GUDRENZA-304287 format. One record per residue (C-alpha): residue number from 1; residue in three letters; x, y, z. Coordinates in nm, 3 decimals, padded with zeros to 5 digits. Layout:
# residues N
k:NUM, r:ala, u:X, v:Y, w:Z
...
***
This chain:
# residues 396
k:1, r:met, u:-20.813, v:00.340, w:14.895
k:2, r:ala, u:-20.748, v:00.715, w:14.920
k:3, r:arg, u:-20.615, v:00.876, w:14.605
k:4, r:ser, u:-20.286, v:01.062, w:14.612
k:5, r:leu, u:-20.268, v:01.420, w:14.489
k:6, r:asp, u:-20.038, v:01.303, w:14.211
k:7, r:asp, u:-20.307, v:01.064, w:14.091
k:8, r:val, u:-20.568, v:01.341, w:14.100
k:9, r:his, u:-20.339, v:01.576, w:13.909
k:10, r:gln, u:-20.280, v:01.310, w:13.643
k:11, r:gln, u:-20.654, v:01.253, w:13.605
k:12, r:ile, u:-20.710, v:01.628, w:13.573
k:13, r:arg, u:-20.450, v:01.655, w:13.298
k:14, r:lys, u:-20.627, v:01.378, w:13.107
k:15, r:glu, u:-20.961, v:01.556, w:13.147
k:16, r:val, u:-20.818, v:01.882, w:13.014
k:17, r:thr, u:-20.653, v:01.705, w:12.721
k:18, r:gly, u:-20.982, v:01.540, w:12.635
k:19, r:arg, u:-21.160, v:01.877, w:12.637
k:20, r:ala, u:-20.888, v:02.072, w:12.457
k:21, r:glu, u:-21.076, v:02.124, w:12.132
k:22, r:thr, u:-21.397, v:02.221, w:12.310
k:23, r:leu, u:-21.218, v:02.479, w:12.526
k:24, r:trp, u:-21.036, v:02.630, w:12.230
k:25, r:asp, u:-21.363, v:02.646, w:12.038
k:26, r:val, u:-21.522, v:02.837, w:12.329
k:27, r:ala, u:-21.227, v:03.078, w:12.340
k:28, r:leu, u:-21.250, v:03.143, w:11.965
k:29, r:arg, u:-21.628, v:03.187, w:11.970
k:30, r:leu, u:-21.600, v:03.445, w:12.247
k:31, r:his, u:-21.315, v:03.615, w:12.061
k:32, r:ala, u:-21.516, v:03.641, w:11.740
k:33, r:asp, u:-21.822, v:03.785, w:11.915
k:34, r:pro, u:-21.705, v:04.049, w:12.167
k:35, r:glu, u:-21.961, v:04.193, w:12.408
k:36, r:tyr, u:-21.918, v:04.474, w:12.656
k:37, r:ala, u:-21.986, v:04.556, w:13.019
k:38, r:phe, u:-22.310, v:04.408, w:13.154
k:39, r:asp, u:-22.418, v:04.322, w:12.798
k:40, r:glu, u:-22.239, v:03.988, w:12.762
k:41, r:his, u:-22.560, v:03.791, w:12.703
k:42, r:arg, u:-22.432, v:03.554, w:12.433
k:43, r:ala, u:-22.110, v:03.485, w:12.622
k:44, r:ala, u:-22.295, v:03.404, w:12.944
k:45, r:ala, u:-22.538, v:03.180, w:12.753
k:46, r:leu, u:-22.254, v:02.993, w:12.581
k:47, r:leu, u:-22.072, v:02.925, w:12.908
k:48, r:thr, u:-22.375, v:02.833, w:13.117
k:49, r:asp, u:-22.509, v:02.601, w:12.848
k:50, r:val, u:-22.184, v:02.405, w:12.853
k:51, r:leu, u:-22.185, v:02.389, w:13.233
k:52, r:glu, u:-22.547, v:02.276, w:13.245
k:53, r:arg, u:-22.483, v:01.999, w:12.991
k:54, r:glu, u:-22.198, v:01.878, w:13.213
k:55, r:gly, u:-22.435, v:01.845, w:13.509
k:56, r:phe, u:-22.347, v:02.162, w:13.700
k:57, r:ala, u:-22.621, v:02.335, w:13.900
k:58, r:val, u:-22.642, v:02.669, w:13.723
k:59, r:glu, u:-22.787, v:02.990, w:13.865
k:60, r:arg, u:-22.819, v:03.277, w:13.620
k:61, r:gly, u:-22.862, v:03.646, w:13.696
k:62, r:val, u:-22.681, v:03.635, w:14.030
k:63, r:ala, u:-22.634, v:03.957, w:14.228
k:64, r:asp, u:-22.911, v:04.116, w:14.015
k:65, r:met, u:-22.683, v:04.119, w:13.709
k:66, r:pro, u:-22.839, v:03.948, w:13.405
k:67, r:thr, u:-22.504, v:03.832, w:13.266
k:68, r:ala, u:-22.361, v:03.703, w:13.595
k:69, r:phe, u:-22.390, v:03.339, w:13.695
k:70, r:thr, u:-22.268, v:03.062, w:13.922
k:71, r:ala, u:-22.242, v:02.691, w:13.848
k:72, r:arg, u:-22.165, v:02.432, w:14.114
k:73, r:ser, u:-22.043, v:02.073, w:14.111
k:74, r:gly, u:-22.021, v:01.888, w:14.441
k:75, r:arg, u:-22.171, v:01.971, w:14.775
k:76, r:gly, u:-22.083, v:02.192, w:15.072
k:77, r:arg, u:-21.749, v:02.309, w:15.200
k:78, r:pro, u:-21.469, v:02.336, w:15.120
k:79, r:thr, u:-21.550, v:02.534, w:14.805
k:80, r:val, u:-21.310, v:02.667, w:14.544
k:81, r:ala, u:-21.431, v:02.931, w:14.297
k:82, r:leu, u:-21.295, v:02.957, w:13.943
k:83, r:leu, u:-21.356, v:03.304, w:13.803
k:84, r:leu, u:-21.465, v:03.357, w:13.443
k:85, r:glu, u:-21.429, v:03.699, w:13.279
k:86, r:tyr, u:-21.584, v:03.747, w:12.933
k:87, r:asp, u:-21.637, v:04.117, w:12.865
k:88, r:ala, u:-21.441, v:04.287, w:12.589
k:89, r:leu, u:-21.303, v:04.635, w:12.520
k:90, r:pro, u:-21.513, v:04.870, w:12.304
k:91, r:gly, u:-21.343, v:04.915, w:11.969
k:92, r:leu, u:-21.074, v:04.656, w:12.046
k:93, r:gly, u:-21.259, v:04.334, w:12.116
k:94, r:his, u:-21.077, v:04.083, w:12.337
k:95, r:ala, u:-20.762, v:04.293, w:12.363
k:96, r:cys, u:-20.726, v:04.189, w:12.726
k:97, r:gly, u:-20.770, v:03.818, w:12.659
k:98, r:his, u:-21.087, v:03.764, w:12.860
k:99, r:asn, u:-21.191, v:03.498, w:12.609
k:100, r:leu, u:-20.899, v:03.292, w:12.741
k:101, r:ile, u:-20.986, v:03.364, w:13.105
k:102, r:ala, u:-21.341, v:03.239, w:13.050
k:103, r:ala, u:-21.232, v:02.926, w:12.864
k:104, r:ala, u:-20.965, v:02.843, w:13.125
k:105, r:gly, u:-21.205, v:02.886, w:13.416
k:106, r:leu, u:-21.461, v:02.677, w:13.234
k:107, r:gly, u:-21.211, v:02.402, w:13.161
k:108, r:ala, u:-21.078, v:02.403, w:13.517
k:109, r:val, u:-21.419, v:02.355, w:13.681
k:110, r:leu, u:-21.515, v:02.087, w:13.428
k:111, r:ala, u:-21.192, v:01.893, w:13.484
k:112, r:ala, u:-21.196, v:01.927, w:13.861
k:113, r:gly, u:-21.566, v:01.848, w:13.878
k:114, r:ala, u:-21.515, v:01.530, w:13.674
k:115, r:val, u:-21.230, v:01.405, w:13.892
k:116, r:leu, u:-21.326, v:01.500, w:14.247
k:117, r:asp, u:-21.572, v:01.302, w:14.458
k:118, r:val, u:-21.886, v:01.449, w:14.616
k:119, r:gly, u:-21.728, v:01.426, w:14.961
k:120, r:asp, u:-21.432, v:01.637, w:14.851
k:121, r:gly, u:-21.637, v:01.960, w:14.857
k:122, r:ser, u:-21.744, v:02.186, w:14.568
k:123, r:val, u:-21.603, v:02.357, w:14.265
k:124, r:leu, u:-21.787, v:02.674, w:14.173
k:125, r:ala, u:-21.771, v:02.858, w:13.842
k:126, r:val, u:-21.843, v:03.229, w:13.893
k:127, r:gly, u:-21.928, v:03.431, w:13.584
k:128, r:thr, u:-21.808, v:03.786, w:13.645
k:129, r:pro, u:-21.930, v:04.058, w:13.406
k:130, r:ala, u:-21.784, v:04.398, w:13.336
k:131, r:glu, u:-21.427, v:04.376, w:13.465
k:132, r:glu, u:-21.325, v:04.642, w:13.213
k:133, r:gly, u:-21.571, v:04.890, w:13.358
k:134, r:gly, u:-21.849, v:04.826, w:13.605
k:135, r:gly, u:-21.693, v:04.588, w:13.854
k:136, r:gly, u:-21.907, v:04.275, w:13.841
k:137, r:lys, u:-21.688, v:04.098, w:14.097
k:138, r:ala, u:-21.724, v:04.388, w:14.341
k:139, r:val, u:-22.101, v:04.366, w:14.308
k:140, r:glu, u:-22.089, v:03.989, w:14.362
k:141, r:val, u:-21.872, v:04.030, w:14.671
k:142, r:glu, u:-22.125, v:04.267, w:14.826
k:143, r:ala, u:-22.409, v:04.028, w:14.733
k:144, r:gly, u:-22.240, v:03.747, w:14.927
k:145, r:val, u:-22.140, v:03.526, w:14.633
k:146, r:phe, u:-21.799, v:03.459, w:14.791
k:147, r:asp, u:-21.912, v:03.429, w:15.155
k:148, r:asp, u:-21.873, v:03.048, w:15.167
k:149, r:val, u:-21.574, v:03.020, w:14.934
k:150, r:asp, u:-21.233, v:02.897, w:15.054
k:151, r:ala, u:-21.026, v:03.021, w:14.758
k:152, r:ala, u:-21.082, v:03.213, w:14.432
k:153, r:leu, u:-20.866, v:03.127, w:14.132
k:154, r:met, u:-20.810, v:03.279, w:13.789
k:155, r:phe, u:-20.528, v:03.357, w:13.550
k:156, r:his, u:-20.477, v:03.649, w:13.313
k:157, r:pro, u:-20.303, v:03.644, w:12.975
k:158, r:gly, u:-20.051, v:03.922, w:12.931
k:159, r:val, u:-19.705, v:04.018, w:12.813
k:160, r:his, u:-19.537, v:03.907, w:13.137
k:161, r:ser, u:-19.523, v:03.568, w:13.308
k:162, r:trp, u:-19.553, v:03.661, w:13.676
k:163, r:thr, u:-19.668, v:03.461, w:13.975
k:164, r:arg, u:-19.875, v:03.747, w:14.107
k:165, r:ala, u:-20.042, v:04.060, w:13.977
k:166, r:pro, u:-19.929, v:04.402, w:14.103
k:167, r:leu, u:-20.274, v:04.559, w:14.072
k:168, r:thr, u:-20.362, v:04.892, w:14.227
k:169, r:ala, u:-20.682, v:05.019, w:14.385
k:170, r:gln, u:-20.881, v:05.255, w:14.163
k:171, r:val, u:-21.198, v:05.460, w:14.150
k:172, r:gln, u:-21.341, v:05.745, w:13.943
k:173, r:tyr, u:-21.491, v:06.071, w:14.065
k:174, r:arg, u:-21.690, v:06.349, w:13.904
k:175, r:val, u:-21.603, v:06.705, w:14.006
k:176, r:gly, u:-21.845, v:06.977, w:13.904
k:177, r:phe, u:-21.807, v:07.353, w:13.958
k:178, r:his, u:-22.108, v:07.585, w:13.967
k:179, r:gly, u:-22.052, v:07.951, w:13.879
k:180, r:arg, u:-22.266, v:08.224, w:13.722
k:181, r:ala, u:-22.325, v:08.293, w:13.353
k:182, r:ala, u:-22.255, v:08.635, w:13.205
k:183, r:his, u:-22.145, v:08.798, w:12.878
k:184, r:pro, u:-21.764, v:08.791, w:12.866
k:185, r:thr, u:-21.743, v:09.153, w:12.737
k:186, r:gly, u:-22.084, v:09.303, w:12.816
k:187, r:asn, u:-22.084, v:09.232, w:13.191
k:188, r:pro, u:-21.780, v:09.018, w:13.269
k:189, r:thr, u:-21.764, v:09.118, w:13.635
k:190, r:glu, u:-22.106, v:08.963, w:13.692
k:191, r:gly, u:-21.987, v:08.621, w:13.579
k:192, r:ile, u:-21.821, v:08.348, w:13.784
k:193, r:asp, u:-21.627, v:08.126, w:13.547
k:194, r:ala, u:-21.683, v:07.759, w:13.638
k:195, r:leu, u:-21.448, v:07.644, w:13.362
k:196, r:ala, u:-21.167, v:07.858, w:13.502
k:197, r:ala, u:-21.220, v:07.682, w:13.835
k:198, r:leu, u:-21.198, v:07.341, w:13.669
k:199, r:val, u:-20.879, v:07.441, w:13.484
k:200, r:glu, u:-20.732, v:07.559, w:13.814
k:201, r:leu, u:-20.815, v:07.223, w:13.971
k:202, r:phe, u:-20.615, v:07.053, w:13.695
k:203, r:asn, u:-20.322, v:07.286, w:13.776
k:204, r:val, u:-20.343, v:07.213, w:14.148
k:205, r:leu, u:-20.361, v:06.838, w:14.087
k:206, r:his, u:-20.060, v:06.858, w:13.856
k:207, r:ala, u:-19.859, v:07.018, w:14.137
k:208, r:leu, u:-19.993, v:06.763, w:14.384
k:209, r:gly, u:-19.884, v:06.480, w:14.157
k:210, r:arg, u:-19.518, v:06.562, w:14.214
k:211, r:arg, u:-19.556, v:06.474, w:14.583
k:212, r:leu, u:-19.766, v:06.159, w:14.562
k:213, r:pro, u:-19.625, v:05.821, w:14.669
k:214, r:glu, u:-19.534, v:05.547, w:14.422
k:215, r:ala, u:-19.830, v:05.414, w:14.223
k:216, r:ser, u:-20.060, v:05.700, w:14.326
k:217, r:his, u:-20.187, v:05.927, w:14.051
k:218, r:ile, u:-20.490, v:06.122, w:13.932
k:219, r:gln, u:-20.578, v:06.142, w:13.564
k:220, r:gly, u:-20.859, v:06.373, w:13.458
k:221, r:ile, u:-21.058, v:06.476, w:13.153
k:222, r:val, u:-21.301, v:06.761, w:13.089
k:223, r:thr, u:-21.652, v:06.626, w:13.035
k:224, r:his, u:-21.832, v:06.962, w:13.022
k:225, r:gly, u:-21.668, v:07.297, w:12.966
k:226, r:gly, u:-21.948, v:07.536, w:12.872
k:227, r:thr, u:-22.197, v:07.584, w:12.591
k:228, r:ala, u:-22.072, v:07.883, w:12.387
k:229, r:thr, u:-21.767, v:08.107, w:12.367
k:230, r:asn, u:-21.972, v:08.420, w:12.431
k:231, r:ile, u:-22.110, v:08.293, w:12.762
k:232, r:val, u:-21.906, v:08.273, w:13.080
k:233, r:pro, u:-21.949, v:07.905, w:13.172
k:234, r:glu, u:-22.183, v:07.867, w:13.468
k:235, r:tyr, u:-22.105, v:07.497, w:13.498
k:236, r:ala, u:-21.799, v:07.286, w:13.423
k:237, r:glu, u:-21.729, v:06.926, w:13.500
k:238, r:gly, u:-21.438, v:06.686, w:13.497
k:239, r:arg, u:-21.402, v:06.313, w:13.549
k:240, r:phe, u:-21.100, v:06.192, w:13.741
k:241, r:gly, u:-20.951, v:05.845, w:13.766
k:242, r:leu, u:-20.761, v:05.782, w:14.089
k:243, r:arg, u:-20.520, v:05.493, w:14.148
k:244, r:ala, u:-20.305, v:05.398, w:14.445
k:245, r:ala, u:-20.099, v:05.100, w:14.558
k:246, r:thr, u:-20.341, v:05.014, w:14.838
k:247, r:thr, u:-20.705, v:05.077, w:14.914
k:248, r:asp, u:-20.605, v:05.285, w:15.218
k:249, r:ala, u:-20.378, v:05.499, w:15.000
k:250, r:leu, u:-20.666, v:05.543, w:14.756
k:251, r:ala, u:-20.888, v:05.673, w:15.037
k:252, r:asp, u:-20.617, v:05.928, w:15.120
k:253, r:leu, u:-20.604, v:06.029, w:14.752
k:254, r:val, u:-20.981, v:06.079, w:14.739
k:255, r:ala, u:-20.955, v:06.302, w:15.044
k:256, r:arg, u:-20.685, v:06.509, w:14.871
k:257, r:leu, u:-20.895, v:06.547, w:14.558
k:258, r:thr, u:-21.188, v:06.666, w:14.767
k:259, r:thr, u:-20.970, v:06.914, w:14.958
k:260, r:cys, u:-20.824, v:07.050, w:14.635
k:261, r:ala, u:-21.168, v:07.093, w:14.476
k:262, r:glu, u:-21.306, v:07.270, w:14.781
k:263, r:gly, u:-21.000, v:07.495, w:14.799
k:264, r:val, u:-21.034, v:07.593, w:14.433
k:265, r:ala, u:-21.404, v:07.664, w:14.485
k:266, r:leu, u:-21.326, v:07.890, w:14.778
k:267, r:ala, u:-21.060, v:08.076, w:14.580
k:268, r:thr, u:-21.276, v:08.124, w:14.269
k:269, r:gly, u:-21.614, v:08.190, w:14.425
k:270, r:thr, u:-21.765, v:07.877, w:14.276
k:271, r:arg, u:-21.937, v:07.583, w:14.441
k:272, r:ala, u:-21.782, v:07.237, w:14.404
k:273, r:glu, u:-21.952, v:06.898, w:14.391
k:274, r:val, u:-21.740, v:06.585, w:14.432
k:275, r:glu, u:-21.913, v:06.255, w:14.363
k:276, r:arg, u:-21.795, v:05.896, w:14.320
k:277, r:val, u:-21.922, v:05.762, w:13.987
k:278, r:thr, u:-21.783, v:05.406, w:13.969
k:279, r:val, u:-21.747, v:05.100, w:14.184
k:280, r:arg, u:-21.422, v:05.111, w:14.378
k:281, r:tyr, u:-21.170, v:04.844, w:14.286
k:282, r:asp, u:-20.963, v:04.740, w:14.588
k:283, r:his, u:-20.596, v:04.661, w:14.544
k:284, r:phe, u:-20.514, v:04.295, w:14.487
k:285, r:arg, u:-20.395, v:04.085, w:14.781
k:286, r:asp, u:-20.215, v:03.782, w:14.648
k:287, r:ser, u:-20.227, v:03.445, w:14.822
k:288, r:gly, u:-19.858, v:03.365, w:14.791
k:289, r:thr, u:-19.898, v:03.000, w:14.885
k:290, r:leu, u:-20.164, v:02.937, w:14.620
k:291, r:ser, u:-19.977, v:03.138, w:14.358
k:292, r:glu, u:-19.673, v:02.920, w:14.418
k:293, r:arg, u:-19.886, v:02.608, w:14.378
k:294, r:phe, u:-20.023, v:02.738, w:14.048
k:295, r:ala, u:-19.669, v:02.820, w:13.929
k:296, r:glu, u:-19.549, v:02.469, w:14.018
k:297, r:his, u:-19.831, v:02.311, w:13.820
k:298, r:leu, u:-19.772, v:02.544, w:13.525
k:299, r:asp, u:-19.401, v:02.465, w:13.527
k:300, r:arg, u:-19.487, v:02.104, w:13.438
k:301, r:ala, u:-19.626, v:02.238, w:13.111
k:302, r:gly, u:-19.297, v:02.415, w:13.040
k:303, r:ile, u:-19.407, v:02.766, w:13.137
k:304, r:thr, u:-19.207, v:02.932, w:13.415
k:305, r:leu, u:-19.342, v:03.222, w:13.617
k:306, r:gly, u:-19.119, v:03.476, w:13.789
k:307, r:ala, u:-19.168, v:03.756, w:14.038
k:308, r:pro, u:-19.308, v:04.091, w:13.918
k:309, r:thr, u:-19.063, v:04.364, w:13.832
k:310, r:pro, u:-19.032, v:04.589, w:14.141
k:311, r:gly, u:-19.214, v:04.918, w:14.105
k:312, r:val, u:-19.416, v:04.807, w:13.801
k:313, r:tyr, u:-19.795, v:04.814, w:13.832
k:314, r:leu, u:-20.033, v:04.670, w:13.573
k:315, r:gly, u:-20.354, v:04.861, w:13.627
k:316, r:ser, u:-20.648, v:04.756, w:13.842
k:317, r:ser, u:-20.911, v:04.484, w:13.854
k:318, r:asp, u:-21.217, v:04.395, w:14.057
k:319, r:ile, u:-21.038, v:04.073, w:14.156
k:320, r:gly, u:-20.899, v:04.302, w:14.425
k:321, r:asn, u:-21.240, v:04.314, w:14.591
k:322, r:val, u:-21.257, v:03.934, w:14.592
k:323, r:ser, u:-20.908, v:03.911, w:14.741
k:324, r:thr, u:-21.014, v:04.117, w:15.042
k:325, r:arg, u:-21.270, v:03.848, w:15.131
k:326, r:val, u:-21.102, v:03.518, w:15.039
k:327, r:pro, u:-20.754, v:03.397, w:14.941
k:328, r:ala, u:-20.715, v:03.461, w:14.568
k:329, r:ile, u:-20.467, v:03.432, w:14.282
k:330, r:his, u:-20.434, v:03.629, w:13.958
k:331, r:pro, u:-20.107, v:03.524, w:13.790
k:332, r:phe, u:-20.009, v:03.662, w:13.451
k:333, r:val, u:-19.906, v:03.425, w:13.172
k:334, r:ala, u:-19.756, v:03.578, w:12.858
k:335, r:ile, u:-19.911, v:03.530, w:12.515
k:336, r:met, u:-19.689, v:03.805, w:12.368
k:337, r:asn, u:-19.338, v:03.928, w:12.440
k:338, r:glu, u:-19.264, v:04.199, w:12.696
k:339, r:asp, u:-19.209, v:04.469, w:12.433
k:340, r:ala, u:-19.582, v:04.446, w:12.350
k:341, r:ser, u:-19.886, v:04.569, w:12.541
k:342, r:asp, u:-20.239, v:04.458, w:12.609
k:343, r:his, u:-20.537, v:04.681, w:12.521
k:344, r:thr, u:-20.405, v:04.698, w:12.164
k:345, r:pro, u:-20.522, v:04.548, w:11.834
k:346, r:glu, u:-20.209, v:04.333, w:11.832
k:347, r:phe, u:-20.299, v:04.181, w:12.169
k:348, r:ala, u:-20.652, v:04.110, w:12.050
k:349, r:glu, u:-20.502, v:03.916, w:11.759
k:350, r:ala, u:-20.267, v:03.732, w:11.995
k:351, r:ala, u:-20.565, v:03.618, w:12.206
k:352, r:ala, u:-20.662, v:03.387, w:11.919
k:353, r:ser, u:-20.311, v:03.270, w:11.832
k:354, r:glu, u:-20.147, v:02.930, w:11.863
k:355, r:arg, u:-19.945, v:03.057, w:12.159
k:356, r:ala, u:-20.271, v:03.158, w:12.328
k:357, r:arg, u:-20.404, v:02.806, w:12.275
k:358, r:glu, u:-20.099, v:02.655, w:12.443
k:359, r:val, u:-20.125, v:02.897, w:12.735
k:360, r:leu, u:-20.498, v:02.831, w:12.768
k:361, r:leu, u:-20.453, v:02.457, w:12.809
k:362, r:ala, u:-20.155, v:02.489, w:13.043
k:363, r:ala, u:-20.333, v:02.744, w:13.262
k:364, r:thr, u:-20.650, v:02.532, w:13.268
k:365, r:glu, u:-20.454, v:02.235, w:13.401
k:366, r:ala, u:-20.274, v:02.448, w:13.659
k:367, r:leu, u:-20.597, v:02.608, w:13.782
k:368, r:ala, u:-20.774, v:02.274, w:13.814
k:369, r:cys, u:-20.480, v:02.112, w:13.993
k:370, r:thr, u:-20.455, v:02.408, w:14.234
k:371, r:ala, u:-20.828, v:02.381, w:14.302
k:372, r:ala, u:-20.785, v:02.010, w:14.382
k:373, r:asp, u:-20.498, v:02.089, w:14.618
k:374, r:val, u:-20.718, v:02.329, w:14.814
k:375, r:leu, u:-21.014, v:02.090, w:14.829
k:376, r:leu, u:-20.812, v:01.785, w:14.931
k:377, r:ser, u:-20.570, v:01.938, w:15.183
k:378, r:ala, u:-20.703, v:02.079, w:15.508
k:379, r:glu, u:-20.346, v:02.171, w:15.604
k:380, r:leu, u:-20.308, v:02.382, w:15.290
k:381, r:arg, u:-20.640, v:02.558, w:15.352
k:382, r:glu, u:-20.539, v:02.644, w:15.707
k:383, r:arg, u:-20.203, v:02.779, w:15.594
k:384, r:val, u:-20.363, v:02.987, w:15.321
k:385, r:trp, u:-20.631, v:03.133, w:15.549
k:386, r:ser, u:-20.380, v:03.206, w:15.825
k:387, r:ala, u:-20.177, v:03.417, w:15.581
k:388, r:his, u:-20.492, v:03.581, w:15.448
k:389, r:arg, u:-20.603, v:03.692, w:15.795
k:390, r:ala, u:-20.263, v:03.845, w:15.878
k:391, r:pro, u:-20.233, v:04.222, w:15.814
k:392, r:ala, u:-20.070, v:04.290, w:15.481
k:393, r:ala, u:-19.770, v:04.521, w:15.447
k:394, r:gly, u:-19.873, v:04.882, w:15.392
k:395, r:glu, u:-20.229, v:04.830, w:15.516
k:396, r:arg, u:-20.375, v:04.983, w:15.827
***
């Protein structure tokens, strides 16, 4: 006799309840031992060891990243990926709650894998390093990790409880100016001040910022400004972070930065170099249908998600790159009140709190139930993919 979705959901909730202490222990162990971008060796070992003991087929070092992994239960399509983040913030530890993301993804694949039959398809845990800087998911996308995936699911702890994540596209560029050294009093007319050119670029970008569309901005720092006060700087360099509401808008912003740098170089007699220095994070495309499913499942645990506040953006993430390839969700679930902020010592403390434990277990259940919905309903998959293939608002 075919099982109903309600029966599957009930079995999943029992599986999560039975693993509650194990999942919380994993979250606390990650929290107590923070590791940083592409160096999360102990975290990856902890997670893959658990998955291997549970009978998952584990592949380590995927996409040529030593701390990336996949772990599969089941066979063939359809396939749902649960994403596990586990890097921390230098100096702050798990002040973005990635210990909870990893534990929830782990619990969701374990619960779904225990309940679903082989003929139902596959659940796939994807270990994704370096979300805070490095873009492990973007690297995995390009390596084909998500090519045969039907949906990608994760949640993020935060200070809001929102069905979807308003996440912008972002990238960083290096701008260097080459001038000519000279003595500032002995032969000043022989010098070409590269630092003056860089300062002028900051001024031009400040003026440009007044005319940029919502969510677009450029934030820069000086990374090299000369070697001594009695030498006209022959080289100066800045690093610039660019963000925009969409990936297309980000491309326009990069073009403006390049034009400004070249214009300043022409005006100052310097030579400009503009070079991308990070992986580009695409903006996040939410699968509304799947986000609603997640919210419905979470509501059964007494946590209600609402719509994001219009005009509010919460940074960027490499989940955006995944969402360009497959339907994806990235809801926020609050572990602190809205007057707080992540990326703070207080948020790091909250990521090991009793409220965090409650959110972890509720989100784990909701993720696993949403995964089961995708695997067991061809109609849902078709609806989700149809929406994913349609052009999104604001995209060319």
